[in-house]
mmCIF entry with sequence, helices, sheets and N, C-alpha, C, O atoms, coordinates in Angstrom:
data_MODEL
# 
_entry.id   MODEL 
# 
_entity.id                         1 
_entity.type                       polymer 
_entity.pdbx_number_of_molecules   1 
# 
_entity_poly.entity_id                      1 
_entity_poly.type                           'polypeptide(L)' 
_entity_poly.nstd_linkage                   no 
_entity_poly.nstd_monomer                   no 
_entity_poly.pdbx_seq_one_letter_code       MRNPKTTLTGIAGILGGIASIIHGDLVTGVTAIVTGIGLIFAKDYNVTGLPPGKQ 
_entity_poly.pdbx_seq_one_letter_code_can   MRNPKTTLTGIAGILGGIASIIHGDLVTGVTAIVTGIGLIFAKDYNVTGLPPGKQ 
_entity_poly.pdbx_strand_id                 A 
# 
loop_
_entity_poly_seq.entity_id 
_entity_poly_seq.num 
_entity_poly_seq.mon_id 
_entity_poly_seq.hetero 
1 1  MET n 
1 2  ARG n 
1 3  ASN n 
1 4  PRO n 
1 5  LYS n 
1 6  THR n 
1 7  THR n 
1 8  LEU n 
1 9  THR n 
1 10 GLY n 
1 11 ILE n 
1 12 ALA n 
1 13 GLY n 
1 14 ILE n 
1 15 LEU n 
1 16 GLY n 
1 17 GLY n 
1 18 ILE n 
1 19 ALA n 
1 20 SER n 
1 21 ILE n 
1 22 ILE n 
1 23 HIS n 
1 24 GLY n 
1 25 ASP n 
1 26 LEU n 
1 27 VAL n 
1 28 THR n 
1 29 GLY n 
1 30 VAL n 
1 31 THR n 
1 32 ALA n 
1 33 ILE n 
1 34 VAL n 
1 35 THR n 
1 36 GLY n 
1 37 ILE n 
1 38 GLY n 
1 39 LEU n 
1 40 ILE n 
1 41 PHE n 
1 42 ALA n 
1 43 LYS n 
1 44 ASP n 
1 45 TYR n 
1 46 ASN n 
1 47 VAL n 
1 48 THR n 
1 49 GLY n 
1 50 LEU n 
1 51 PRO n 
1 52 PRO n 
1 53 GLY n 
1 54 LYS n 
1 55 GLN n 
# 
_struct_asym.id          A 
_struct_asym.entity_id   1 
# 
loop_
_struct_conf.conf_type_id 
_struct_conf.id 
_struct_conf.pdbx_PDB_helix_id 
_struct_conf.beg_label_comp_id 
_struct_conf.beg_label_asym_id 
_struct_conf.beg_label_seq_id 
_struct_conf.pdbx_beg_PDB_ins_code 
_struct_conf.end_label_comp_id 
_struct_conf.end_label_asym_id 
_struct_conf.end_label_seq_id 
_struct_conf.pdbx_end_PDB_ins_code 
_struct_conf.beg_auth_comp_id 
_struct_conf.beg_auth_asym_id 
_struct_conf.beg_auth_seq_id 
_struct_conf.end_auth_comp_id 
_struct_conf.end_auth_asym_id 
_struct_conf.end_auth_seq_id 
_struct_conf.pdbx_PDB_helix_class 
_struct_conf.details 
_struct_conf.pdbx_PDB_helix_length 
HELX_P HELX_P1 AA1 PRO A 4  ? ILE A 22 ? PRO A 4  ILE A 22 1 ? 19 
HELX_P HELX_P2 AA2 LEU A 26 ? ILE A 40 ? LEU A 26 ILE A 40 1 ? 15 
# 
_struct_conf_type.id          HELX_P 
_struct_conf_type.criteria    ? 
_struct_conf_type.reference   ? 
# 
loop_
_atom_site.group_PDB 
_atom_site.id 
_atom_site.type_symbol 
_atom_site.label_atom_id 
_atom_site.label_alt_id 
_atom_site.label_comp_id 
_atom_site.label_asym_id 
_atom_site.label_entity_id 
_atom_site.label_seq_id 
_atom_site.pdbx_PDB_ins_code 
_atom_site.Cartn_x 
_atom_site.Cartn_y 
_atom_site.Cartn_z 
_atom_site.occupancy 
_atom_site.B_iso_or_equiv 
_atom_site.pdbx_formal_charge 
_atom_site.auth_seq_id 
_atom_site.auth_comp_id 
_atom_site.auth_asym_id 
_atom_site.auth_atom_id 
_atom_site.pdbx_PDB_model_num 
ATOM 1   N N  . MET A 1 1  ? -10.716 5.081  -14.227 1.00 0.00 ? 1  MET A N  1 
ATOM 2   C CA . MET A 1 1  ? -10.328 6.453  -14.420 1.00 0.00 ? 1  MET A CA 1 
ATOM 3   C C  . MET A 1 1  ? -10.636 7.295  -13.184 1.00 0.00 ? 1  MET A C  1 
ATOM 4   O O  . MET A 1 1  ? -11.067 8.443  -13.297 1.00 0.00 ? 1  MET A O  1 
ATOM 5   N N  . ARG A 1 2  ? -10.416 6.724  -12.020 1.00 0.00 ? 2  ARG A N  1 
ATOM 6   C CA . ARG A 1 2  ? -10.700 7.440  -10.790 1.00 0.00 ? 2  ARG A CA 1 
ATOM 7   C C  . ARG A 1 2  ? -9.498  8.189  -10.247 1.00 0.00 ? 2  ARG A C  1 
ATOM 8   O O  . ARG A 1 2  ? -9.620  8.952  -9.288  1.00 0.00 ? 2  ARG A O  1 
ATOM 9   N N  . ASN A 1 3  ? -8.351  7.980  -10.844 1.00 0.00 ? 3  ASN A N  1 
ATOM 10  C CA . ASN A 1 3  ? -7.146  8.615  -10.332 1.00 0.00 ? 3  ASN A CA 1 
ATOM 11  C C  . ASN A 1 3  ? -6.532  9.496  -11.412 1.00 0.00 ? 3  ASN A C  1 
ATOM 12  O O  . ASN A 1 3  ? -6.105  8.991  -12.451 1.00 0.00 ? 3  ASN A O  1 
ATOM 13  N N  . PRO A 1 4  ? -6.483  10.789 -11.186 1.00 0.00 ? 4  PRO A N  1 
ATOM 14  C CA . PRO A 1 4  ? -5.967  11.672 -12.240 1.00 0.00 ? 4  PRO A CA 1 
ATOM 15  C C  . PRO A 1 4  ? -4.489  11.466 -12.552 1.00 0.00 ? 4  PRO A C  1 
ATOM 16  O O  . PRO A 1 4  ? -4.070  11.672 -13.691 1.00 0.00 ? 4  PRO A O  1 
ATOM 17  N N  . LYS A 1 5  ? -3.689  11.064 -11.562 1.00 0.00 ? 5  LYS A N  1 
ATOM 18  C CA . LYS A 1 5  ? -2.248  10.892 -11.818 1.00 0.00 ? 5  LYS A CA 1 
ATOM 19  C C  . LYS A 1 5  ? -1.988  9.759  -12.804 1.00 0.00 ? 5  LYS A C  1 
ATOM 20  O O  . LYS A 1 5  ? -1.275  9.941  -13.791 1.00 0.00 ? 5  LYS A O  1 
ATOM 21  N N  . THR A 1 6  ? -2.563  8.599  -12.538 1.00 0.00 ? 6  THR A N  1 
ATOM 22  C CA . THR A 1 6  ? -2.310  7.473  -13.433 1.00 0.00 ? 6  THR A CA 1 
ATOM 23  C C  . THR A 1 6  ? -3.043  7.640  -14.757 1.00 0.00 ? 6  THR A C  1 
ATOM 24  O O  . THR A 1 6  ? -2.556  7.182  -15.791 1.00 0.00 ? 6  THR A O  1 
ATOM 25  N N  . THR A 1 7  ? -4.204  8.287  -14.744 1.00 0.00 ? 7  THR A N  1 
ATOM 26  C CA . THR A 1 7  ? -4.943  8.504  -15.985 1.00 0.00 ? 7  THR A CA 1 
ATOM 27  C C  . THR A 1 7  ? -4.173  9.419  -16.932 1.00 0.00 ? 7  THR A C  1 
ATOM 28  O O  . THR A 1 7  ? -4.048  9.118  -18.119 1.00 0.00 ? 7  THR A O  1 
ATOM 29  N N  . LEU A 1 8  ? -3.659  10.525 -16.420 1.00 0.00 ? 8  LEU A N  1 
ATOM 30  C CA . LEU A 1 8  ? -2.903  11.445 -17.276 1.00 0.00 ? 8  LEU A CA 1 
ATOM 31  C C  . LEU A 1 8  ? -1.618  10.804 -17.789 1.00 0.00 ? 8  LEU A C  1 
ATOM 32  O O  . LEU A 1 8  ? -1.231  11.020 -18.937 1.00 0.00 ? 8  LEU A O  1 
ATOM 33  N N  . THR A 1 9  ? -0.965  10.026 -16.952 1.00 0.00 ? 9  THR A N  1 
ATOM 34  C CA . THR A 1 9  ? 0.247   9.333  -17.391 1.00 0.00 ? 9  THR A CA 1 
ATOM 35  C C  . THR A 1 9  ? -0.089  8.294  -18.455 1.00 0.00 ? 9  THR A C  1 
ATOM 36  O O  . THR A 1 9  ? 0.664   8.116  -19.413 1.00 0.00 ? 9  THR A O  1 
ATOM 37  N N  . GLY A 1 10 ? -1.207  7.617  -18.289 1.00 0.00 ? 10 GLY A N  1 
ATOM 38  C CA . GLY A 1 10 ? -1.644  6.646  -19.286 1.00 0.00 ? 10 GLY A CA 1 
ATOM 39  C C  . GLY A 1 10 ? -1.955  7.292  -20.623 1.00 0.00 ? 10 GLY A C  1 
ATOM 40  O O  . GLY A 1 10 ? -1.591  6.766  -21.674 1.00 0.00 ? 10 GLY A O  1 
ATOM 41  N N  . ILE A 1 11 ? -2.627  8.431  -20.583 1.00 0.00 ? 11 ILE A N  1 
ATOM 42  C CA . ILE A 1 11 ? -2.934  9.153  -21.822 1.00 0.00 ? 11 ILE A CA 1 
ATOM 43  C C  . ILE A 1 11 ? -1.648  9.599  -22.512 1.00 0.00 ? 11 ILE A C  1 
ATOM 44  O O  . ILE A 1 11 ? -1.529  9.509  -23.734 1.00 0.00 ? 11 ILE A O  1 
ATOM 45  N N  . ALA A 1 12 ? -0.694  10.078 -21.730 1.00 0.00 ? 12 ALA A N  1 
ATOM 46  C CA . ALA A 1 12 ? 0.596   10.475 -22.306 1.00 0.00 ? 12 ALA A CA 1 
ATOM 47  C C  . ALA A 1 12 ? 1.294   9.277  -22.946 1.00 0.00 ? 12 ALA A C  1 
ATOM 48  O O  . ALA A 1 12 ? 1.901   9.406  -24.009 1.00 0.00 ? 12 ALA A O  1 
ATOM 49  N N  . GLY A 1 13 ? 1.210   8.119  -22.305 1.00 0.00 ? 13 GLY A N  1 
ATOM 50  C CA . GLY A 1 13 ? 1.807   6.916  -22.875 1.00 0.00 ? 13 GLY A CA 1 
ATOM 51  C C  . GLY A 1 13 ? 1.160   6.515  -24.187 1.00 0.00 ? 13 GLY A C  1 
ATOM 52  O O  . GLY A 1 13 ? 1.842   6.120  -25.132 1.00 0.00 ? 13 GLY A O  1 
ATOM 53  N N  . ILE A 1 14 ? -0.156  6.618  -24.238 1.00 0.00 ? 14 ILE A N  1 
ATOM 54  C CA . ILE A 1 14 ? -0.869  6.285  -25.473 1.00 0.00 ? 14 ILE A CA 1 
ATOM 55  C C  . ILE A 1 14 ? -0.485  7.251  -26.593 1.00 0.00 ? 14 ILE A C  1 
ATOM 56  O O  . ILE A 1 14 ? -0.246  6.830  -27.724 1.00 0.00 ? 14 ILE A O  1 
ATOM 57  N N  . LEU A 1 15 ? -0.427  8.532  -26.281 1.00 0.00 ? 15 LEU A N  1 
ATOM 58  C CA . LEU A 1 15 ? -0.031  9.513  -27.299 1.00 0.00 ? 15 LEU A CA 1 
ATOM 59  C C  . LEU A 1 15 ? 1.399   9.273  -27.775 1.00 0.00 ? 15 LEU A C  1 
ATOM 60  O O  . LEU A 1 15 ? 1.690   9.401  -28.964 1.00 0.00 ? 15 LEU A O  1 
ATOM 61  N N  . GLY A 1 16 ? 2.284   8.928  -26.852 1.00 0.00 ? 16 GLY A N  1 
ATOM 62  C CA . GLY A 1 16 ? 3.654   8.601  -27.236 1.00 0.00 ? 16 GLY A CA 1 
ATOM 63  C C  . GLY A 1 16 ? 3.713   7.359  -28.107 1.00 0.00 ? 16 GLY A C  1 
ATOM 64  O O  . GLY A 1 16 ? 4.512   7.284  -29.041 1.00 0.00 ? 16 GLY A O  1 
ATOM 65  N N  . GLY A 1 17 ? 2.868   6.388  -27.800 1.00 0.00 ? 17 GLY A N  1 
ATOM 66  C CA . GLY A 1 17 ? 2.807   5.180  -28.614 1.00 0.00 ? 17 GLY A CA 1 
ATOM 67  C C  . GLY A 1 17 ? 2.324   5.456  -30.022 1.00 0.00 ? 17 GLY A C  1 
ATOM 68  O O  . GLY A 1 17 ? 2.848   4.904  -30.990 1.00 0.00 ? 17 GLY A O  1 
ATOM 69  N N  . ILE A 1 18 ? 1.327   6.309  -30.132 1.00 0.00 ? 18 ILE A N  1 
ATOM 70  C CA . ILE A 1 18 ? 0.830   6.682  -31.461 1.00 0.00 ? 18 ILE A CA 1 
ATOM 71  C C  . ILE A 1 18 ? 1.924   7.396  -32.253 1.00 0.00 ? 18 ILE A C  1 
ATOM 72  O O  . ILE A 1 18 ? 2.105   7.140  -33.444 1.00 0.00 ? 18 ILE A O  1 
ATOM 73  N N  . ALA A 1 19 ? 2.645   8.285  -31.590 1.00 0.00 ? 19 ALA A N  1 
ATOM 74  C CA . ALA A 1 19 ? 3.742   8.987  -32.265 1.00 0.00 ? 19 ALA A CA 1 
ATOM 75  C C  . ALA A 1 19 ? 4.819   8.007  -32.724 1.00 0.00 ? 19 ALA A C  1 
ATOM 76  O O  . ALA A 1 19 ? 5.374   8.160  -33.812 1.00 0.00 ? 19 ALA A O  1 
ATOM 77  N N  . SER A 1 20 ? 5.116   7.008  -31.903 1.00 0.00 ? 20 SER A N  1 
ATOM 78  C CA . SER A 1 20 ? 6.122   6.013  -32.287 1.00 0.00 ? 20 SER A CA 1 
ATOM 79  C C  . SER A 1 20 ? 5.680   5.219  -33.506 1.00 0.00 ? 20 SER A C  1 
ATOM 80  O O  . SER A 1 20 ? 6.480   4.945  -34.399 1.00 0.00 ? 20 SER A O  1 
ATOM 81  N N  . ILE A 1 21 ? 4.398   4.849  -33.541 1.00 0.00 ? 21 ILE A N  1 
ATOM 82  C CA . ILE A 1 21 ? 3.885   4.098  -34.689 1.00 0.00 ? 21 ILE A CA 1 
ATOM 83  C C  . ILE A 1 21 ? 3.949   4.954  -35.951 1.00 0.00 ? 21 ILE A C  1 
ATOM 84  O O  . ILE A 1 21 ? 4.320   4.463  -37.016 1.00 0.00 ? 21 ILE A O  1 
ATOM 85  N N  . ILE A 1 22 ? 3.593   6.222  -35.836 1.00 0.00 ? 22 ILE A N  1 
ATOM 86  C CA . ILE A 1 22 ? 3.643   7.126  -36.996 1.00 0.00 ? 22 ILE A CA 1 
ATOM 87  C C  . ILE A 1 22 ? 5.068   7.234  -37.539 1.00 0.00 ? 22 ILE A C  1 
ATOM 88  O O  . ILE A 1 22 ? 5.273   7.352  -38.747 1.00 0.00 ? 22 ILE A O  1 
ATOM 89  N N  . HIS A 1 23 ? 6.046   7.194  -36.640 1.00 0.00 ? 23 HIS A N  1 
ATOM 90  C CA . HIS A 1 23 ? 7.446   7.303  -37.062 1.00 0.00 ? 23 HIS A CA 1 
ATOM 91  C C  . HIS A 1 23 ? 8.052   5.954  -37.431 1.00 0.00 ? 23 HIS A C  1 
ATOM 92  O O  . HIS A 1 23 ? 9.251   5.870  -37.698 1.00 0.00 ? 23 HIS A O  1 
ATOM 93  N N  . GLY A 1 24 ? 7.240   4.896  -37.450 1.00 0.00 ? 24 GLY A N  1 
ATOM 94  C CA . GLY A 1 24 ? 7.689   3.615  -37.955 1.00 0.00 ? 24 GLY A CA 1 
ATOM 95  C C  . GLY A 1 24 ? 8.159   2.606  -36.930 1.00 0.00 ? 24 GLY A C  1 
ATOM 96  O O  . GLY A 1 24 ? 8.609   1.525  -37.311 1.00 0.00 ? 24 GLY A O  1 
ATOM 97  N N  . ASP A 1 25 ? 8.074   2.907  -35.659 1.00 0.00 ? 25 ASP A N  1 
ATOM 98  C CA . ASP A 1 25 ? 8.519   1.967  -34.629 1.00 0.00 ? 25 ASP A CA 1 
ATOM 99  C C  . ASP A 1 25 ? 7.299   1.278  -34.026 1.00 0.00 ? 25 ASP A C  1 
ATOM 100 O O  . ASP A 1 25 ? 6.778   1.706  -32.996 1.00 0.00 ? 25 ASP A O  1 
ATOM 101 N N  . LEU A 1 26 ? 6.853   0.211  -34.675 1.00 0.00 ? 26 LEU A N  1 
ATOM 102 C CA . LEU A 1 26 ? 5.615   -0.463 -34.302 1.00 0.00 ? 26 LEU A CA 1 
ATOM 103 C C  . LEU A 1 26 ? 5.691   -1.113 -32.926 1.00 0.00 ? 26 LEU A C  1 
ATOM 104 O O  . LEU A 1 26 ? 4.759   -0.983 -32.132 1.00 0.00 ? 26 LEU A O  1 
ATOM 105 N N  . VAL A 1 27 ? 6.779   -1.805 -32.632 1.00 0.00 ? 27 VAL A N  1 
ATOM 106 C CA . VAL A 1 27 ? 6.892   -2.521 -31.361 1.00 0.00 ? 27 VAL A CA 1 
ATOM 107 C C  . VAL A 1 27 ? 6.850   -1.553 -30.178 1.00 0.00 ? 27 VAL A C  1 
ATOM 108 O O  . VAL A 1 27 ? 6.119   -1.783 -29.214 1.00 0.00 ? 27 VAL A O  1 
ATOM 109 N N  . THR A 1 28 ? 7.614   -0.494 -30.248 1.00 0.00 ? 28 THR A N  1 
ATOM 110 C CA . THR A 1 28 ? 7.615   0.502  -29.175 1.00 0.00 ? 28 THR A CA 1 
ATOM 111 C C  . THR A 1 28 ? 6.245   1.156  -29.045 1.00 0.00 ? 28 THR A C  1 
ATOM 112 O O  . THR A 1 28 ? 5.772   1.395  -27.934 1.00 0.00 ? 28 THR A O  1 
ATOM 113 N N  . GLY A 1 29 ? 5.615   1.443  -30.162 1.00 0.00 ? 29 GLY A N  1 
ATOM 114 C CA . GLY A 1 29 ? 4.304   2.071  -30.141 1.00 0.00 ? 29 GLY A CA 1 
ATOM 115 C C  . GLY A 1 29 ? 3.247   1.208  -29.483 1.00 0.00 ? 29 GLY A C  1 
ATOM 116 O O  . GLY A 1 29 ? 2.484   1.682  -28.640 1.00 0.00 ? 29 GLY A O  1 
ATOM 117 N N  . VAL A 1 30 ? 3.203   -0.052 -29.865 1.00 0.00 ? 30 VAL A N  1 
ATOM 118 C CA . VAL A 1 30 ? 2.216   -0.960 -29.274 1.00 0.00 ? 30 VAL A CA 1 
ATOM 119 C C  . VAL A 1 30 ? 2.490   -1.150 -27.790 1.00 0.00 ? 30 VAL A C  1 
ATOM 120 O O  . VAL A 1 30 ? 1.559   -1.177 -26.985 1.00 0.00 ? 30 VAL A O  1 
ATOM 121 N N  . THR A 1 31 ? 3.750   -1.282 -27.424 1.00 0.00 ? 31 THR A N  1 
ATOM 122 C CA . THR A 1 31 ? 4.098   -1.427 -26.012 1.00 0.00 ? 31 THR A CA 1 
ATOM 123 C C  . THR A 1 31 ? 3.664   -0.212 -25.205 1.00 0.00 ? 31 THR A C  1 
ATOM 124 O O  . THR A 1 31 ? 3.117   -0.359 -24.112 1.00 0.00 ? 31 THR A O  1 
ATOM 125 N N  . ALA A 1 32 ? 3.898   0.972  -25.722 1.00 0.00 ? 32 ALA A N  1 
ATOM 126 C CA . ALA A 1 32 ? 3.504   2.193  -25.020 1.00 0.00 ? 32 ALA A CA 1 
ATOM 127 C C  . ALA A 1 32 ? 1.989   2.305  -24.906 1.00 0.00 ? 32 ALA A C  1 
ATOM 128 O O  . ALA A 1 32 ? 1.480   2.752  -23.878 1.00 0.00 ? 32 ALA A O  1 
ATOM 129 N N  . ILE A 1 33 ? 1.269   1.910  -25.937 1.00 0.00 ? 33 ILE A N  1 
ATOM 130 C CA . ILE A 1 33 ? -0.194  1.980  -25.896 1.00 0.00 ? 33 ILE A CA 1 
ATOM 131 C C  . ILE A 1 33 ? -0.755  1.003  -24.871 1.00 0.00 ? 33 ILE A C  1 
ATOM 132 O O  . ILE A 1 33 ? -1.648  1.358  -24.102 1.00 0.00 ? 33 ILE A O  1 
ATOM 133 N N  . VAL A 1 34 ? -0.244  -0.212 -24.851 1.00 0.00 ? 34 VAL A N  1 
ATOM 134 C CA . VAL A 1 34 ? -0.714  -1.198 -23.870 1.00 0.00 ? 34 VAL A CA 1 
ATOM 135 C C  . VAL A 1 34 ? -0.386  -0.739 -22.453 1.00 0.00 ? 34 VAL A C  1 
ATOM 136 O O  . VAL A 1 34 ? -1.206  -0.883 -21.547 1.00 0.00 ? 34 VAL A O  1 
ATOM 137 N N  . THR A 1 35 ? 0.796   -0.193 -22.261 1.00 0.00 ? 35 THR A N  1 
ATOM 138 C CA . THR A 1 35 ? 1.174   0.336  -20.949 1.00 0.00 ? 35 THR A CA 1 
ATOM 139 C C  . THR A 1 35 ? 0.261   1.490  -20.549 1.00 0.00 ? 35 THR A C  1 
ATOM 140 O O  . THR A 1 35 ? -0.162  1.576  -19.397 1.00 0.00 ? 35 THR A O  1 
ATOM 141 N N  . GLY A 1 36 ? -0.043  2.371  -21.486 1.00 0.00 ? 36 GLY A N  1 
ATOM 142 C CA . GLY A 1 36 ? -0.934  3.491  -21.211 1.00 0.00 ? 36 GLY A CA 1 
ATOM 143 C C  . GLY A 1 36 ? -2.322  3.038  -20.799 1.00 0.00 ? 36 GLY A C  1 
ATOM 144 O O  . GLY A 1 36 ? -2.917  3.601  -19.880 1.00 0.00 ? 36 GLY A O  1 
ATOM 145 N N  . ILE A 1 37 ? -2.839  2.024  -21.475 1.00 0.00 ? 37 ILE A N  1 
ATOM 146 C CA . ILE A 1 37 ? -4.153  1.486  -21.110 1.00 0.00 ? 37 ILE A CA 1 
ATOM 147 C C  . ILE A 1 37 ? -4.107  0.899  -19.704 1.00 0.00 ? 37 ILE A C  1 
ATOM 148 O O  . ILE A 1 37 ? -5.039  1.081  -18.920 1.00 0.00 ? 37 ILE A O  1 
ATOM 149 N N  . GLY A 1 38 ? -3.032  0.201  -19.391 1.00 0.00 ? 38 GLY A N  1 
ATOM 150 C CA . GLY A 1 38 ? -2.885  -0.342 -18.038 1.00 0.00 ? 38 GLY A CA 1 
ATOM 151 C C  . GLY A 1 38 ? -2.847  0.745  -16.983 1.00 0.00 ? 38 GLY A C  1 
ATOM 152 O O  . GLY A 1 38 ? -3.436  0.592  -15.913 1.00 0.00 ? 38 GLY A O  1 
ATOM 153 N N  . LEU A 1 39 ? -2.166  1.832  -17.267 1.00 0.00 ? 39 LEU A N  1 
ATOM 154 C CA . LEU A 1 39 ? -2.097  2.936  -16.308 1.00 0.00 ? 39 LEU A CA 1 
ATOM 155 C C  . LEU A 1 39 ? -3.446  3.621  -16.128 1.00 0.00 ? 39 LEU A C  1 
ATOM 156 O O  . LEU A 1 39 ? -3.763  4.076  -15.029 1.00 0.00 ? 39 LEU A O  1 
ATOM 157 N N  . ILE A 1 40 ? -4.235  3.700  -17.178 1.00 0.00 ? 40 ILE A N  1 
ATOM 158 C CA . ILE A 1 40 ? -5.550  4.326  -17.050 1.00 0.00 ? 40 ILE A CA 1 
ATOM 159 C C  . ILE A 1 40 ? -6.424  3.540  -16.072 1.00 0.00 ? 40 ILE A C  1 
ATOM 160 O O  . ILE A 1 40 ? -7.190  4.132  -15.313 1.00 0.00 ? 40 ILE A O  1 
ATOM 161 N N  . PHE A 1 41 ? -6.313  2.223  -16.088 1.00 0.00 ? 41 PHE A N  1 
ATOM 162 C CA . PHE A 1 41 ? -7.135  1.398  -15.209 1.00 0.00 ? 41 PHE A CA 1 
ATOM 163 C C  . PHE A 1 41 ? -6.447  1.039  -13.895 1.00 0.00 ? 41 PHE A C  1 
ATOM 164 O O  . PHE A 1 41 ? -6.994  0.270  -13.105 1.00 0.00 ? 41 PHE A O  1 
ATOM 165 N N  . ALA A 1 42 ? -5.261  1.585  -13.653 1.00 0.00 ? 42 ALA A N  1 
ATOM 166 C CA . ALA A 1 42 ? -4.505  1.268  -12.438 1.00 0.00 ? 42 ALA A CA 1 
ATOM 167 C C  . ALA A 1 42 ? -5.062  1.998  -11.225 1.00 0.00 ? 42 ALA A C  1 
ATOM 168 O O  . ALA A 1 42 ? -5.733  3.024  -11.340 1.00 0.00 ? 42 ALA A O  1 
ATOM 169 N N  . LYS A 1 43 ? -4.762  1.438  -10.064 1.00 0.00 ? 43 LYS A N  1 
ATOM 170 C CA . LYS A 1 43 ? -5.118  2.083  -8.804  1.00 0.00 ? 43 LYS A CA 1 
ATOM 171 C C  . LYS A 1 43 ? -3.866  2.715  -8.216  1.00 0.00 ? 43 LYS A C  1 
ATOM 172 O O  . LYS A 1 43 ? -2.761  2.193  -8.363  1.00 0.00 ? 43 LYS A O  1 
ATOM 173 N N  . ASP A 1 44 ? -4.052  3.824  -7.559  1.00 0.00 ? 44 ASP A N  1 
ATOM 174 C CA . ASP A 1 44 ? -2.967  4.480  -6.847  1.00 0.00 ? 44 ASP A CA 1 
ATOM 175 C C  . ASP A 1 44 ? -3.230  4.286  -5.360  1.00 0.00 ? 44 ASP A C  1 
ATOM 176 O O  . ASP A 1 44 ? -4.357  4.471  -4.902  1.00 0.00 ? 44 ASP A O  1 
ATOM 177 N N  . TYR A 1 45 ? -2.220  3.923  -4.613  1.00 0.00 ? 45 TYR A N  1 
ATOM 178 C CA . TYR A 1 45 ? -2.412  3.556  -3.212  1.00 0.00 ? 45 TYR A CA 1 
ATOM 179 C C  . TYR A 1 45 ? -3.083  4.654  -2.400  1.00 0.00 ? 45 TYR A C  1 
ATOM 180 O O  . TYR A 1 45 ? -3.987  4.369  -1.614  1.00 0.00 ? 45 TYR A O  1 
ATOM 181 N N  . ASN A 1 46 ? -2.667  5.886  -2.570  1.00 0.00 ? 46 ASN A N  1 
ATOM 182 C CA . ASN A 1 46 ? -3.211  6.937  -1.712  1.00 0.00 ? 46 ASN A CA 1 
ATOM 183 C C  . ASN A 1 46 ? -4.509  7.543  -2.234  1.00 0.00 ? 46 ASN A C  1 
ATOM 184 O O  . ASN A 1 46 ? -5.078  8.412  -1.573  1.00 0.00 ? 46 ASN A O  1 
ATOM 185 N N  . VAL A 1 47 ? -5.000  7.113  -3.404  1.00 0.00 ? 47 VAL A N  1 
ATOM 186 C CA . VAL A 1 47 ? -6.254  7.656  -3.926  1.00 0.00 ? 47 VAL A CA 1 
ATOM 187 C C  . VAL A 1 47 ? -7.336  6.587  -3.977  1.00 0.00 ? 47 VAL A C  1 
ATOM 188 O O  . VAL A 1 47 ? -8.411  6.777  -3.410  1.00 0.00 ? 47 VAL A O  1 
ATOM 189 N N  . THR A 1 48 ? -7.077  5.469  -4.643  1.00 0.00 ? 48 THR A N  1 
ATOM 190 C CA . THR A 1 48 ? -8.110  4.442  -4.800  1.00 0.00 ? 48 THR A CA 1 
ATOM 191 C C  . THR A 1 48 ? -7.681  3.073  -4.313  1.00 0.00 ? 48 THR A C  1 
ATOM 192 O O  . THR A 1 48 ? -8.484  2.141  -4.351  1.00 0.00 ? 48 THR A O  1 
ATOM 193 N N  . GLY A 1 49 ? -6.458  2.913  -3.862  1.00 0.00 ? 49 GLY A N  1 
ATOM 194 C CA . GLY A 1 49 ? -5.969  1.594  -3.494  1.00 0.00 ? 49 GLY A CA 1 
ATOM 195 C C  . GLY A 1 49 ? -6.214  1.201  -2.056  1.00 0.00 ? 49 GLY A C  1 
ATOM 196 O O  . GLY A 1 49 ? -5.992  0.045  -1.693  1.00 0.00 ? 49 GLY A O  1 
ATOM 197 N N  . LEU A 1 50 ? -6.660  2.117  -1.232  1.00 0.00 ? 50 LEU A N  1 
ATOM 198 C CA . LEU A 1 50 ? -6.902  1.803  0.171   1.00 0.00 ? 50 LEU A CA 1 
ATOM 199 C C  . LEU A 1 50 ? -8.278  1.180  0.361   1.00 0.00 ? 50 LEU A C  1 
ATOM 200 O O  . LEU A 1 50 ? -9.224  1.542  -0.338  1.00 0.00 ? 50 LEU A O  1 
ATOM 201 N N  . PRO A 1 51 ? -8.398  0.244  1.304   1.00 0.00 ? 51 PRO A N  1 
ATOM 202 C CA . PRO A 1 51 ? -9.714  -0.311 1.603   1.00 0.00 ? 51 PRO A CA 1 
ATOM 203 C C  . PRO A 1 51 ? -10.626 0.770  2.187   1.00 0.00 ? 51 PRO A C  1 
ATOM 204 O O  . PRO A 1 51 ? -10.136 1.757  2.734   1.00 0.00 ? 51 PRO A O  1 
ATOM 205 N N  . PRO A 1 52 ? -11.944 0.595  2.078   1.00 0.00 ? 52 PRO A N  1 
ATOM 206 C CA . PRO A 1 52 ? -12.869 1.582  2.637   1.00 0.00 ? 52 PRO A CA 1 
ATOM 207 C C  . PRO A 1 52 ? -12.629 1.791  4.133   1.00 0.00 ? 52 PRO A C  1 
ATOM 208 O O  . PRO A 1 52 ? -12.403 0.830  4.868   1.00 0.00 ? 52 PRO A O  1 
ATOM 209 N N  . GLY A 1 53 ? -12.676 3.018  4.571   1.00 0.00 ? 53 GLY A N  1 
ATOM 210 C CA . GLY A 1 53 ? -12.476 3.341  5.974   1.00 0.00 ? 53 GLY A CA 1 
ATOM 211 C C  . GLY A 1 53 ? -11.031 3.582  6.360   1.00 0.00 ? 53 GLY A C  1 
ATOM 212 O O  . GLY A 1 53 ? -10.770 4.002  7.487   1.00 0.00 ? 53 GLY A O  1 
ATOM 213 N N  . LYS A 1 54 ? -10.091 3.337  5.482   1.00 0.00 ? 54 LYS A N  1 
ATOM 214 C CA . LYS A 1 54 ? -8.663  3.498  5.781   1.00 0.00 ? 54 LYS A CA 1 
ATOM 215 C C  . LYS A 1 54 ? -8.087  4.770  5.178   1.00 0.00 ? 54 LYS A C  1 
ATOM 216 O O  . LYS A 1 54 ? -6.885  5.008  5.299   1.00 0.00 ? 54 LYS A O  1 
ATOM 217 N N  . GLN A 1 55 ? -8.902  5.590  4.537   1.00 0.00 ? 55 GLN A N  1 
ATOM 218 C CA . GLN A 1 55 ? -8.387  6.773  3.852   1.00 0.00 ? 55 GLN A CA 1 
ATOM 219 C C  . GLN A 1 55 ? -8.219  7.925  4.771   1.00 0.00 ? 55 GLN A C  1 
ATOM 220 O O  . GLN A 1 55 ? -7.793  8.998  4.344   1.00 0.00 ? 55 GLN A O  1 
# 
């Protein structure tokens, strides 16, 4: 959770997944939640993806 861009997008994906499950679309909901979790733990090249000293 070191990158606000991917973290916020991940949270939005999780919320969208929950909404999909509530409306009866289980497959889309689970897919969105898993994608959201992946985005929360993702690195962004210009924030956390560069090696030390290259920023």
